MARTIDO-917324 format. One record per residue (C-alpha): z, y negated, x negated; residue in one letter. Coordinates in pm, whole numbers, padded with zeros to 5 digits, always signed. Example, Ala and Ser with C-alpha at 12.3 -4.5 7.8 and 13.67 -1.06 7.14 Angstrom:
<vovexs>
+00780+00450-01230A
+00714+00106-01367S
</vovexs>
This chain:
<vovexs>
+03377-02283+00040M
+03025-02159+00091D
+02928-01830-00067E
+02709-01852-00378P
+02341-01824-00294R
+02300-01503-00494G
+02578-01333-00298L
+02430-01445+00033R
+02092-01311-00067E
+02240-00974-00167R
+02426-00950+00164K
+02109-01039+00352R
+01912-00777+00161Q
+02174-00511+00233R
+02163-00593+00603T
+01783-00593+00597H
+01772-00252+00432D
+02040-00107+00662A
+01852-00218+00973L
+01527-00067+00848S
+01689+00260+00749E
+01858+00290+01088A
+01530+00216+01265A
+01321+00460+01063I
+01582+00733+01106S
+01570+00688+01484L
+01191+00670+01489F
+01153+00990+01289L
+01412+01171+01497Q
+01298+01067+01845H
+00947+00927+01801G
+00841+00568+01742Y
+00735+00498+02101D
+01050+00656+02246Q
+01288+00421+02059V
+01321+00059+02166S
+01428-00239+01961V
+01743-00246+02173A
+01813+00114+02068D
+01779+00016+01702V
+02006-00286+01744A
+02269-00073+01918A
+02258+00194+01647A
+02292-00070+01377A
+02568-00249+01575E
+02390-00584+01579V
+02241-00795+01856S
+01867-00804+01924K
+01847-01171+01817P
+02011-01078+01487T
+01765-00794+01436L
+01469-01025+01502F
+01599-01266+01238K
+01524-00994+00983Y
+01221-00828+01140F
+00983-01030+01362P
+00848-00720+01536S
+00917-00352+01589K
+00628-00265+01356E
+00788-00466+01077D
+01092-00238+01087L
+00866+00039+00957V
+00592-00128+00758L
+00802-00354+00540H
+00822-00046+00314R
+00460-00093+00210I
+00456-00472+00179L
+00507-00449-00198D
+00163-00291-00216H
-00019-00566-00029R
-00296-00720-00242A
-00209-00470-00514E
-00572-00409-00611A
-00624-00782-00660A
-00315-00798-00883R
-00443-00507-01090V
-00775-00684-01148V
-00609-01014-01239R
-00347-00852-01465D
-00583-00617-01647R
-00591-00612-02026S
-00830-00851-02204P
-01172-00689-02226G
-01091-00428-01960E
-01342-00398-01674A
-01207-00434-01319P
-01310-00083-01217L
-01156+00064-01530V
-00827-00111-01452A
-00830+00007-01091L
-00914+00363-01196H
-00632+00366-01449R
-00386+00222-01197H
-00462+00485-00933F
-00421+00767-01185L
-00086+00622-01292A
+00021+00614-00928G
-00066+00982-00890L
+00134+01068-01200A
+00449+00897-01072R
+00395+01034-00718R
+00369+00688-00568D
+00368+00738-00188P
+00081+00490-00153V
-00147+00743-00326T
-00061+01005-00065G
+00067+01239-00336L
+00437+01256-00256N
+00567+01567-00086D
+00921+01452-00012H
+00978+01555+00352P
+01080+01204+00460E
+00773+01051+00295V
+00545+01302+00468L
+00714+01236+00800A
+00690+00861+00747F
+00317+00881+00679H
+00268+01107+00977G
+00444+00854+01199M
+00236+00564+01067V
-00098+00743+01092F
-00012+00890+01431G
+00111+00573+01601T
-00173+00343+01716P
+00023+00018+01684S
+00136+00103+01330L
-00211+00224+01228A
-00361-00098+01363A
-00121-00307+01156R
-00205-00103+00845V
-00573-00170+00914A
-00493-00543+00921Q
-00322-00508+00584Y
-00633-00334+00449A
-00850-00623+00565T
-00618-00866+00388H
-00625-00650+00072D
-01004-00643+00085E
-01023-01021+00098G
-00775-01063-00185A
-00963-00814-00401L
-01293-00987-00330A
-01148-01312-00460E
-01018-01141-00773A
-01353-00972-00839L
-01537-01300-00790A
-01313-01455-01054E
-01362-01158-01289A
-01743-01154-01265A
-01862-01488-01127P
-02225-01416-01215A
-02232-01134-00959A
-02173-01377-00673G
-01933-01380-00379T
-02135-01148-00156L
-02137-00876-00421D
-01763-00928-00466A
-01701-00878-00094R
-01923-00572-00081L
-01752-00422-00385A
-01404-00492-00249A
-01481-00322+00080S
-01602-00010-00100Q
-01306+00003-00339I
-01044-00037-00066I
-01218+00227+00145A
-01229+00471-00147V
-00859+00424-00218Q
-00777+00484+00149R
-00986+00801+00165V
-00834+00939-00155L
-00479+00876-00031A
-00546+01030+00309R
-00703+01339+00149E
-00394+01388-00069N
-00166+01348+00232W
-00376+01596+00430R
-00342+01860+00160R
+00035+01812+00146L
+00073+01837+00523T
-00114+02168+00507E
+00163+02303+00284G
+00040+02245-00069Q
+00287+02105-00323A
+00223+01773-00495A
+00223+01943-00836A
-00046+02182-00714E
-00259+01906-00566V
-00226+01668-00861H
-00512+01810-01074P
-00741+01814-00771V
-00640+01457-00687A
-00711+01341-01043V
-01056+01501-01034A
-01125+01335-00698A
-01025+00993-00836V
-01241+01042-01142D
-01537+01139-00924R
-01482+00850-00684A
-01471+00592-00961F
-01773+00749-01127Q
-01962+00687-00804L
-01826+00333-00778L
-01919+00261-01138T
-02274+00379-01077G
-02317+00149-00780G
-02100-00149-00874L
-02232-00213-01222T
-02127-00577-01219G
-01762-00470-01224Y
-01792-00163-01446A
-01800-00351-01776A
-01631-00668-01897P
-01832-00981-01818S
-01847-01302-02012D
-01585-01440-01776G
-01360-01135-01782S
-01065-01325-01919T
-01110-01630-01697D
-00910-01708-01384G
-00605-01506-01481R
</vovexs>
């Protein structure tokens, strides 16, 4: 008798997670470029074809950890409270991420998280893939902003999205830089909050079409 679908999915997820953990452990220990896919498969005691069933590329073994955050800014805009401006929602969301030490904000000083970020930022192929994700996020956010404030037009939405995604990236990298220099997350948190507040103040001053609710602020959600 075939296994129930839910059990199969749980087994698949466990295998997926085990393969990724084995890969990341090897990458952090020996260096991403020094470890081959064959090395990962051998360590996980699976064949290379089996590994590729779960992860299409070597980069995916690492970057699947951040896939949950893809198009996150667009989701925040679409899921914002009625009457809440897009920039207000994004500002609030980033501050909440800092408070819970979400690694995507750069403000997480767990040694493995710091090492993981260092590997991603320091490996050209991984950094290039992250840049592709950012381009995708920018496009998704532009669509969400165009829905939130249709009167502003699609060009303004694209320009705004590019600025917002860039600001979030700079803020996260600045937090990570401070942590790698030896500061604790708790010490950096007030500085990070002030930086976010300043960044969104600047965005609000320039992106006025998304700083206040528009007539269509509840449409398209």
